[in-house]
N, C-alpha and C positions, 0 to 999 in steps of 0.2 A: 413459735416453735423453732428451734435451732435445727438447721439442716445437717445431715451427717457429714457432708463434705466439709462444712465449716468446722465441725468438731475435729475431723481428721487433720485439717490444717492447723488448728489450735494445738493439738497434741504434738504434731510435728514441730511447730515453732517452739513450743515449750522444751522439747527434747533438744533441738538444735541450739537454742540459746544457752543450754547448759553443757553442750558438747557430750551428750549421753549416747550418741548414735552407736558408739563402740560397745555399749552395754545392751543395746536393744537387739539381741540375737533372737531368732525364732524360738529357740529352746528356752531362753530366759524369760521372754515375754509370755510364752505358753505357761511356764511355771508360775509366773506372776498372776496370770488369769486364774489359775487353780487356787493359789494362795488367797487371793482376794475373794474368790467365790466361797472358800471355806470360812472366811471371816463373815461373809454374808449369812451363811447357813448357821454359824455360831449364834447369831442374834436370836434365832428361833429355838435353839437347843434347850430342852427341858421346859418349854413353855407351851401354852395351848396354841391352837392353830390360828388365832385371830391376830390382826395387826395391833390390837389394843395392848397386847403383851410385849410389844417391841418399841424401842426408842426410834421413832420415825426419822429423826435427824441422823442417827447412826445408820439406819437402813438406807437412807438417801445417799450418804457418803460411801457406804460399801458398794452400793449399786453403781455409783459413779466410778469408783476405783476399778471395778470389773470392766466397765465400758471403756475407760481410759486405756487399760492394757489391751483390750480387744482392738481399739482404734490404733494403738501403737503397733500391734502385730500386723494389722491390715496395711499400715504404712510400710513396714519392713518387708512384707511379702508382696507388696504392690497389688493388693486385692481391693476392689471396690466393695466395701462392706455393705453399703446400701443395696447394690445389685445382688450381692450374695444372699442377703436376707430375702429380697424379693424373689429370686430364683428358688430358694429353699421353700418359701411359702407356696409358690406355684406348684412345686413338686409335692408338697404335703397336701395341697388341695386335691390333687389327683389320687394320692394314696388314701386320703381320708375324706371322701366326699361329704358335704354337708347333708344333714338329715339322716345319716346312718349312724347306728350305735357302734362305737369302736372300742369301748371298754366293757369288761365284764365284771 
């Protein structure tokens, strides 16, 4: 498994080698996350709920695109994305304790 810090470094290196830093504004990266997430959702549009109705390679690529833009945004905003996810999961554990019904 690849560590999130390694992925952040790879995304930063890719950006820097192309001199794209000037394009990686928080606004544009946030928009890009949304656009890529829309492309991910589009794979499921008008299909049943199963993965068998989706091209798995396209799903894999769209998921990667979303993650790449999130990593790029975390680099630009100087946010440790791994720690942010860990902290959010801990907060969610308090809000939604295991063993309790949370959906009606």
